[in-house]
N, C-alpha and C positions, 0 to 999 in steps of 0.2 A: 790387361796392361800391355802396352806396346813394347816390342823389343828394339824398335828402331831408334838409333841415336841421331840420325840425320833425318830431317823431314822428307818423307817420300813425295816427290813431285812428278807425276806421270808425264807431263809435258817436257820437263827437263830430261827425264830418263829417255824419252823418245828421241830428243835432239842429240843425245850422246851417242846414239847408234849410227848416225850419219857417216857414210863412207867407210863402213866396217863390214866384217863378215855378218854381223847381226842384221844389218840393213839388207844385205844381199840375200840372206835366207828368209827375210820377211818376218823376223822375230819381233813381237810387240809385247810390252808389259801391259797386261789387261786388268790386273787386280792386285791390290795390296791390302792385306788384313793386319791385325795386330801382331801376328807371329808367322805370317806366310806371305809369299809373293808368287803370282802366277803369270807366266808368259805363254803366248800362243805362237804357233809356226804353221804355215800352210804346208800341205803335202802336195807338191806339184813338181814340175820339171827341175826346179832349183834344188829340191831335196830328195829326189828319186835316185835310186841306184839303177844300173842297167836293166834289171828285171821289172822296172816300173813300180817298185814299192819303196817305202820310206827307207832311206839309207841310214844304217846304224850310226855312222859318223855324224849325220845331221841331228839325230836324237841326242848324241853326246854333246854336240855343239850347243843345242838348246838347253840341256841340263847344266852345262858349265856357265852359260849365259845367265840363266835365272838364279843359279846359286851364287855366282860372282856379284851380281847386282845386290842380292839380298845380304850377302856377307858384308859388303861395303856400306850398306845402309845401317847395318847393326854396329858400326864402329863410329867413334867420335872423329872429329876432323883431323886429329893428330895421327891417325892410323889409317892404313889401307890393307886390303887383303888381295892375295894372288893365289891362283890355283896351284896346289901341291900334288894332288892325285885325284883321279876320277875313275870310276868303273861303272859299268852298266850291264844290265841283263835285259835282253830284248825278248819280249814275251809274245808279241802279236804283230803281224805285218798289216800294213795299211797302204792303200793305193791312192787315195784322194781324200780331201777334206782338210781338217785342221786338227793339230794335236795341241794339248795344253800341258805345261809342266808346272807343277806346284812344288816349291822349295820350302821346307820347314827345318828349323835347326834341331840338331841332335846334341851339339855341344858348342857353346860360345865361350871359348877360353881366351886367356890373355895372349897366347902365341899361336893358337890354332882354332879353327872352327870346323865343324863337320855338319854337312847338310844332307838331308834325305830329299831326293827329288823323284816324284812320281809323274810319269808322262802317260796321259790317257787320250783317247780319241773323243770325238764329239758325243758319243753315247756312254762315256764313262768307262769304257773297256781299257784295262791296263795295256800299254804298249811297251813301256820300258821302266825299269826301276834303276835309279842311279844313286851313288853316294859320292859326294864331293868333299875333299879335305882342302881347306884354305889355310895358307900361312898368313899370320897377322904381322904386319911390319909397321914401323914408325916412320913417318915422314922425316926426312933430314932437313934441318934449317939451312938456308943459304943456297 
């Protein structure tokens, strides 16, 4: 059974990233399951830190992106979600390739959501584990 209240549309999600940090970092939505969402991000000059490895901030930007998209898809049209808190534990460095972030819900409440985000490399090695808390807000009419 799907957790999504809004119909996920990969093409529409890709268009929403235009002219944003998400587009600049090369983050793409690559898979939507019944209870998870996966985004990818290249590890290249856009996402490197000065030592030539994936910047921890880029990993956190990826985690917040995948979690935010998922959180908003899990809400009806009268609500939206914004980031409240995020943390990350960096476990492995990577110099090149692609990383994949998988967001799965821990808690889908009326006023908050909590998402578990696992970032791994192309071989499935864990790169970063993150937890994202989202505030659920109601759209104001008018």
